C-alpha positions in Angstrom: -3.3 -25.2 27.5 -6.1 -24.3 25.2 -8.3 -27.3 24.2 -10.1 -27.6 20.9 -8.2 -24.7 19.4 -9.8 -22.9 16.6 -8.1 -22.4 13.2 -7.8 -18.7 14.1 -6.0 -19.5 17.4 -3.6 -21.9 15.8 -2.8 -19.3 13.1 -1.5 -16.7 15.6 -0.8 -18.5 18.9 3.0 -18.6 18.4 2.9 -14.8 18.3 1.8 -14.7 22.0 4.9 -16.3 23.5 7.6 -13.7 22.6 5.2 -10.7 22.8 6.9 -7.8 24.5 4.6 -5.3 26.2 5.2 -1.6 25.3 4.0 1.4 27.2 0.6 1.3 28.9 -1.2 3.4 26.3 -0.1 0.9 23.6 -0.8 -2.1 25.9 -4.4 -1.1 26.3 -4.9 -0.7 22.5 -3.2 -4.1 21.8 -5.2 -5.9 24.5 -8.4 -4.4 23.1 -7.4 -5.5 19.6 -6.5 -9.0 20.8 -9.9 -9.4 22.5 -11.6 -8.4 19.2 -9.3 -10.7 17.3 -10.5 -13.7 19.4 -14.1 -12.9 18.5 -13.4 -12.5 14.7 -13.5 -15.4 12.3 -10.9 -16.0 9.6 -12.2 -14.5 6.4 -13.6 -17.0 3.8 -15.3 -16.8 0.4 -18.6 -16.6 2.2 -17.7 -13.1 3.5 -18.8 -10.4 1.0 -15.6 -8.4 1.4 -13.6 -11.6 0.6 -15.9 -13.1 -1.9 -13.2 -13.6 -4.6 -10.1 -13.9 -2.3 -9.4 -17.4 -1.3 -6.9 -17.6 1.5 -7.6 -21.1 2.5 -4.0 -22.2 2.1 -2.9 -19.4 4.5 -5.5 -20.3 7.1 -4.0 -23.8 7.7 -0.6 -22.3 8.4 0.9 -21.1 11.7 2.7 -17.7 11.9 6.2 -17.6 13.4 7.3 -14.4 15.2 10.2 -12.7 13.5 13.3 -12.0 15.6 15.9 -9.3 15.5 18.5 -12.0 14.7 16.9 -12.3 11.2 18.8 -9.1 10.3 22.2 -10.1 11.5 23.4 -11.5 8.2 22.1 -8.5 6.1 24.9 -6.5 4.5 24.8 -2.9 3.2 25.1 -4.0 -0.4 21.9 -6.0 0.0 20.0 -3.0 1.1 21.4 -0.2 -1.1 19.8 -1.3 -4.4 16.3 -0.6 -2.9 17.1 2.9 -1.7 16.5 4.7 -5.0 20.2 5.7 -5.5 19.4 8.9 -7.3 17.0 10.2 -4.7 17.8 12.3 -1.7 15.4 11.3 1.1 14.9 10.4 4.7 15.2 6.6 4.8 13.9 4.4 7.6 14.7 0.7 7.1 12.8 -2.2 8.7 13.8 -5.8 8.5 11.1 -8.4 9.4 9.2 -6.0 11.5 12.1 -4.4 13.4 13.7 -1.0 12.9 17.3 -1.1 11.6 19.1 2.2 12.6 22.3 0.9 11.0 20.8 1.1 7.5 18.5 4.1 8.1 19.4 7.8 7.6 17.1 10.5 8.9 18.5 14.0 8.0 18.5 16.5 10.7 15.1 18.2 11.0 13.8 21.4 12.6 11.6 21.1 15.7 8.7 21.5 13.3 9.2 18.0 11.7 9.1 14.8 13.6 10.2 11.6 11.8 10.8 8.7 14.2 10.3 4.9 14.4 7.4 4.1 16.7 9.4 2.8 19.6 11.4 6.1 19.9 8.2 8.1 19.5 6.6 6.3 22.4 9.3 7.7 24.6 9.8 11.1 23.1 6.2 12.0 22.0 3.8 9.6 23.6 1.0 12.2 23.4 1.0 11.9 19.5 0.6 8.1 19.7 -2.0 8.4 22.4 -4.1 10.9 20.4 -4.1 9.0 17.0 -3.4 5.3 17.5 -6.5 3.4 16.3 -8.5 6.5 15.8 -8.4 6.7 12.0 -8.5 2.9 11.2 -12.2 2.2 11.2 -12.3 -1.0 9.2 -13.8 -2.9 12.1 -14.6 -6.6 12.1 -11.6 -7.2 10.0 -9.3 -10.1 11.0 -6.1 -8.7 9.7 -6.7 -5.3 11.1 -7.2 -6.7 14.6 -4.2 -9.0 14.1 -2.1 -6.0 13.3 -3.5 -4.1 16.3 -2.7 -7.0 18.7 0.8 -7.8 17.5 2.4 -4.9 15.7 6.1 -4.7 16.3 7.2 -1.4 15.0 6.2 1.5 12.8 6.7 5.1 12.1 5.4 8.4 13.5 5.5 11.4 11.2 4.2 14.7 12.5 4.5 18.0 10.6 3.5 21.2 12.4 1.4 23.9 10.7 2.8 25.6 7.5 5.8 23.2 7.3 7.0 21.6 4.1 9.2 18.5 4.3 11.6 19.4 1.5 12.8 15.8 0.7 10.7 12.6 0.5 10.3 10.2 3.4 11.1 6.6 2.4 10.0 3.7 4.5 11.8 0.6 3.2 10.4 -2.7 4.5 12.6 -5.8 3.9 11.8 -9.4 4.6 14.0 -12.4 5.2 12.2 -15.7 5.3 13.1 -19.2 6.5 11.5 -22.6 6.7 8.5 -21.1 8.7 6.1 -18.4 7.8 7.5 -15.3 9.5 5.2 -12.5 10.6 6.2 -8.8 10.2 3.8 -6.1 11.3 3.9 -2.3 11.3 1.7 0.5 12.6 2.2 3.9 11.1 0.9 7.3 12.2 1.2 10.3 9.8 -0.1 13.8 10.8 0.1 16.8 8.6 -0.6 20.2 10.3 -2.5 23.0 8.6 -0.8 24.1 5.4 2.0 21.5 5.6 3.1 19.2 2.8 5.1 16.0 2.4 5.9 13.1 0.1 5.9 9.6 1.6 7.1 6.5 -0.2 6.7 3.0 1.1 8.4 0.0 -0.6 8.2 -3.7 0.3 11.0 -6.0 -0.9 12.2 -9.6 -0.2 15.9 -10.4 0.3 15.3 -14.2 -0.4 12.6 -16.4 -1.9 11.1 -17.7 1.3 7.7 -16.7 2.6 6.9 -13.9 5.0 3.5 -12.4 6.0 3.6 -8.6 6.1 0.7 -6.8 7.8 0.8 -2.9 7.7 -1.8 -0.4 9.0 -1.2 3.3 8.3 -3.3 6.1 9.8 -3.2 9.5 8.2 -4.6 13.0 9.0 -4.3 15.8 6.5 -5.3 19.0 8.3 -6.7 22.1 6.6 -4.8 23.0 3.4 -2.3 20.2 3.9 -1.0 18.0 1.0 0.4 14.5 1.1 1.7 12.5 -1.9 1.8 8.9 -0.9 3.2 6.1 -3.0 3.3 2.4 -2.0 5.2 -0.3 -3.9 4.6 -3.9 -3.1 7.4 -5.9 -4.8 8.0 -8.9 -2.5 8.8 -12.4 -3.8 6.0 -14.6 -5.1 5.9 -16.8 -2.0 5.0 -14.1 0.4 1.7 -12.7 1.7 0.9 -9.0 2.1 -2.0 -7.2 3.8 -2.0 -3.5 3.9 -4.5 -0.9 5.1 -4.2 2.8 4.6 -6.7 5.0 6.4 -6.9 8.8 5.8 -9.0 11.6 7.2 -9.1 14.7 5.1 -10.0 18.1 6.5 -11.0 21.3 4.6 -9.1 22.1 1.4 -6.6 19.3 2.1 -5.2 17.1 -0.7 -4.2 13.4 -0.5 -2.9 11.3 -3.4 -2.3 7.6 -3.0 -0.6 5.5 -5.7 -0.5 1.7 -5.1 1.7 -0.5 -7.2 1.6 -4.3 -6.8 3.9 -6.6 -8.7 4.9 -9.1 -5.9 3.5 -11.5 -3.5 1.7 -14.9 -3.7 -1.3 -13.1 -2.3 -1.6 -9.4 -1.7 -4.5 -7.3 -0.5 -4.5 -3.5 -0.3 -7.2 -1.5 1.4 -7.6 2.3 1.2 -10.2 4.0 3.3 -10.6 7.7 2.9 -13.1 10.0 4.7 -13.7 13.4 3.2 -14.4 15.4 6.4 -13.8 19.0 5.2 -15.2 21.3 2.6 -13.1 21.4 -0.6 -11.0 18.3 0.3 -9.6 16.3 -2.5 -8.6 12.6 -2.7 -6.9 11.0 -5.7 -6.4 7.2 -5.7 -4.4 5.4 -8.4 -3.6 1.7 -8.5 -1.8 -0.8 -10.7 -1.7 -4.6 -10.1 0.3 -6.6 -12.6 0.2 -10.3 -11.9 1.5 -13.4 -13.6 2.0 -17.1 -12.8 -0.5 -17.9 -9.9 -0.4 -14.5 -8.1 -3.6 -13.2 -6.5 -3.9 -9.5 -6.2 -6.8 -7.8 -4.3 -7.6 -4.1 -4.2 -10.3 -2.6 -2.1 -11.2 1.1 -1.8 -13.8 3.0 0.2 -14.2 6.8 -0.2 -16.8 8.4 2.1 -17.9 11.9 1.3 -19.2 13.7 4.4 -18.6 17.3 3.4 -19.7 19.7 0.6 -17.6 20.6 -2.4 -15.2 17.7 -2.0 -13.8 15.8 -4.9 -12.4 12.2 -5.3 -11.1 10.3 -8.2 -10.1 6.6 -8.4 -8.3 5.0 -11.3 -7.2 1.4 -10.8 -5.7 -0.8 -13.6 -5.0 -4.5 -13.7 -2.7 -6.5 -16.0 -3.1 -10.2 -15.6 -1.1 -13.0 -17.4 -0.7 -16.7 -17.1 -3.1 -18.0 -14.3 -3.0 -14.8 -12.2 -6.1 -13.3 -10.6 -7.0 -9.7 -9.9 -9.8 -8.4 -7.8 -11.1 -4.8 -7.5 -13.8 -3.8 -5.0 -14.3 -0.1 -4.9 -17.0 1.9 -3.1 -18.0 5.6 -3.0 -20.5 6.8 -0.4 -22.0 10.3 -0.6 -23.8 11.3 2.6 -26.9 13.5 2.6 -24.9 16.6 3.7 -22.2 16.2 1.0 -23.8 18.4 -1.7 -21.7 19.6 -4.7 -19.6 16.4 -4.5 -17.7 15.2 -7.5 -16.6 11.6 -7.3 -15.4 9.3 -10.0 -14.2 5.7 -10.1 -12.8 3.6 -13.0 -11.3 0.2 -13.0 -9.8 -1.1 -16.3 -8.2 -4.5 -16.8 -6.0 -6.1 -19.5 -6.1 -9.9 -19.8 -3.0 -11.4 -21.5 -3.8 -15.1 -21.3 -6.8 -17.4 -21.5 -6.5 -18.5 -17.8 -6.0 -15.2 -16.2 -9.1 -13.9 -14.2 -10.5 -10.6 -13.0 -13.3 -9.8 -10.7 -14.4 -6.2 -10.6 -17.1 -4.6 -8.5 -17.4 -0.8 -8.6 -20.0 0.5 -6.2 -21.7 3.9 -5.8 -24.1 4.9 -3.1 -25.5 8.4 -3.1 -27.8 10.1 -0.6 -27.3 13.7 -1.8 -29.1 15.2 -4.8 -26.7 17.8 -6.1 -23.6 15.7 -7.1 -21.5 14.6 -10.1 -20.6 11.0 -9.8 -19.7 8.1 -12.0 -18.2 4.6 -11.8 -17.3 2.0 -14.4 -15.2 -1.1 -15.2 -13.8 -2.8 -18.2 -12.1 -6.1 -19.0 -10.4 -6.6 -22.4 -7.4 -7.8 -24.4 -4.7 -6.0 -26.4 -6.0 -4.1 -29.4 -5.4 -6.3 -32.4 -5.4 -3.3 -34.8 -2.7 -1.6 -32.7 -0.6 -4.8 -32.7 -1.0 -5.1 -36.5 0.0 -1.4 -37.0 3.2 -1.8 -34.9 4.1 -5.0 -36.6 3.5 -3.5 -40.0 6.1 -0.8 -39.1 8.7 -3.5 -38.4 8.2 -3.9 -34.6 8.4 -7.5 -33.5 5.3 -9.2 -32.1 6.5 -9.6 -28.5 8.0 -6.1 -28.4 4.7 -4.7 -29.8 2.8 -6.5 -27.0 5.2 -5.1 -24.4 4.9 -1.6 -25.7 1.0 -1.7 -25.7 1.0 -3.3 -22.2 3.4 -0.7 -20.9 1.3 2.1 -22.4 -1.8 0.7 -20.7 -0.1 1.1 -17.3 1.7 4.3 -18.0 -0.9 6.8 -16.7 -0.9 5.2 -13.3 2.9 5.2 -13.1 2.9 8.9 -14.2 0.9 9.8 -11.1 4.2 9.2 -9.1 5.9 12.6 -8.9 9.3 11.3 -8.1 11.4 10.5 -11.2 13.7 8.1 -9.4 10.8 6.0 -8.3 9.1 6.0 -11.7 12.4 4.9 -13.3 12.8 2.1 -10.8 9.3 0.9 -11.7 9.8 1.2 -15.4 12.6 -1.3 -15.2 10.4 -3.7 -13.1 7.5 -3.4 -15.5 9.5 -4.0 -18.6 11.1 -7.1 -17.1 7.6 -8.3 -16.1 6.2 -7.8 -19.5 8.9 -9.8 -21.2 11.0 -7.1 -22.9 14.7 -7.0 -22.4 15.8 -3.7 -20.7 17.5 -1.4 -23.1 19.0 2.0 -22.9 17.7 4.3 -20.2 18.1 7.2 -22.6 15.0 5.9 -24.4 12.7 7.0 -21.6 11.4 10.4 -20.6 11.7 9.4 -16.9 15.5 9.3 -17.1 15.6 12.7 -18.7 13.6 14.0 -15.8 16.0 12.5 -13.3 19.0 14.0 -15.0 17.3 17.4 -15.4 16.0 17.7 -11.9 18.8 15.8 -10.1 16.3 13.5 -8.2 
């Protein structure tokens, strides 16, 4: 029995009892992560990276391990609405941290494409897990990264060989079911794209009831030479839940990576993106939208490190805050001495819809090379009164006019999602969030795209 337990130990000690050891290569990684976790303090407002993210109410709670029995009462009609009905895709469904083969559907692939849940991949392709597990995630000294490494339950392994295109999207659907305790669901994903390969990956997080769950996801990605990955993450959980996500990507020569992060859910959500430009001509595009209301706290952190010449990166993050919601953006660009001819841009724009909503924004640029084109900026403002007056003078009601302008503010981030079915799904969520009753789908270009392309 541990005496004088720390707050950190009390937070995760219940996860130790049902912990099931996996294969030795994973055991070693988890044991190493657990040792680091024991030496890492719970983040507070005194930590620079958590300066505006108060998680004090979470620190006094105790995580409960999720169990497979949580999924026993889930019926197909509860899952189907979240599978983008119009979209053909590989679908892997997870419920409270466990893979659900009953609700999943992976279309038959050639030997050049591997899409498996982590437990299966440990048996069929252990060499992939051994090569990449923990190698791309370099956050270091981060409590929730170590917590994930120590107690992850499941995940996905995606591996595309050279010059292979995955013709349909890969959809990772994470569902949570809470109870009277704070359930813990944790995932570890590995995504490897060989030379000249391409894929589209969609991750969506939803709640099936209104009780709280803490979701902790770490994804490690390698885009090899000339590879392309479109990556969209939608965090749409209930407003009692907690979400911590970390995406870590290493880009090699002439590879392209696009990440679009959408956050509408959660009581507290934090999304980290760490991209390393390792190869000449690599390109990284990061888009983000956090739209909070009530008392939601939404935190976005990006770090893009340029280590190669002629690489480009662009970041566009937008926040829409209403009621007493809080949004945080902390973005960094590092350009090393060898990364000449770099082009790196970063912009954070925020729209405040109420007097009590708050935004903290901190764009950061650190350059050690002398032949670069770089910029960063941030803005916080309200709806344009002249635009509101113009719409009202044309017979548009005040609330509808506010919704139209708010939606227009968010639209360029939503348009970065290449899949029409996903965009249309988000359009409905956004219009409901902004207070406008959902009307005819024929009013929207996205639906025309769906019908035309059959997505």
